[in-house]
N, C-alpha and C positions, 0 to 999 in steps of 0.2 A: 205244419203247413196244412191248410184247409183242403178239403176235397175239391173245392171249386178251383183253387190255384193249381193243384195237381192236374186237373182235367184241362185247364187252359194251357199250361205248359206243354203237356203231352199232345195237345192239338197244334200248337204253334210251331213246335220244333220241326215236324215233317213239312209244314207249309214253308218255313224258312229254307229248309233243304231243297224243296222243290223250286223255290224262287231262285236259289243260287244255281241250280242245274239249268234252269231256264236262261239265266244270264250267260252262263258259259255256252249254252247252245246258240244264243244270239250272236256271240262273238265268233264262233267257229262255223256257222252255217250261213251261207249266202243264198237267199231266195228273193223272189219278187217282193217289193215293199208292201204290196196290197195283201199278201198272205203271211207276212212275217209276224205280225202281232198275234194272229190266231195260232200260228205254229208255236210261238213261245208259250202262250197260255196253255196249249195242249201238252207240250213237253213238261212244263212245270207241274201241271195237274197230275199227269201220269207219274212223274218222278216222286211227287209228294205221296201219292197213293201207294206206290210200290215200296217206298221207304217205310211208311207206317205199317203196312201189312208185313213186310219182312221183319221189322223190329219187333212187332207184336208176336209174330210166330216164333222168333228166336227167344223172346221173353218167356213164352210158355214152356220152352225146353230148359232154359237157363235164366233164372231170374235176374241176374246181373246185367243182361242185355237190355233191361228196362232203361238203363242210362242213355241208350240211343234215342229215347224219347224225351230226354231232359230230366226226368225224375224216375227213379227205379220203382217207386211205390205206385200201385194202381189206385185210382180213386174208388171209394166205396159209395154205392148208391143205395137208396131205399131206407128201411128201418134201421139198419146197422150203421148208417153213416153218422159220423159225429159232425156237429156244426162247425 
């Protein structure tokens, strides 16, 4: 698997998790319609960010937690990267 695909997968998984959390929040939270969209986007963004930071932190301690980001292998950048 190429480094590009690994990087894309490891970026998309937290976004999808955040999106799902935002959907769940929209179901369970009843607010004024004019602020609902902004609240959902904010909750989704916060959830995706916290998910990525948490998974990356766990991965530093225990490599197998990398699967929480979709691919356990980290992409390699720079001179050492294979095409």
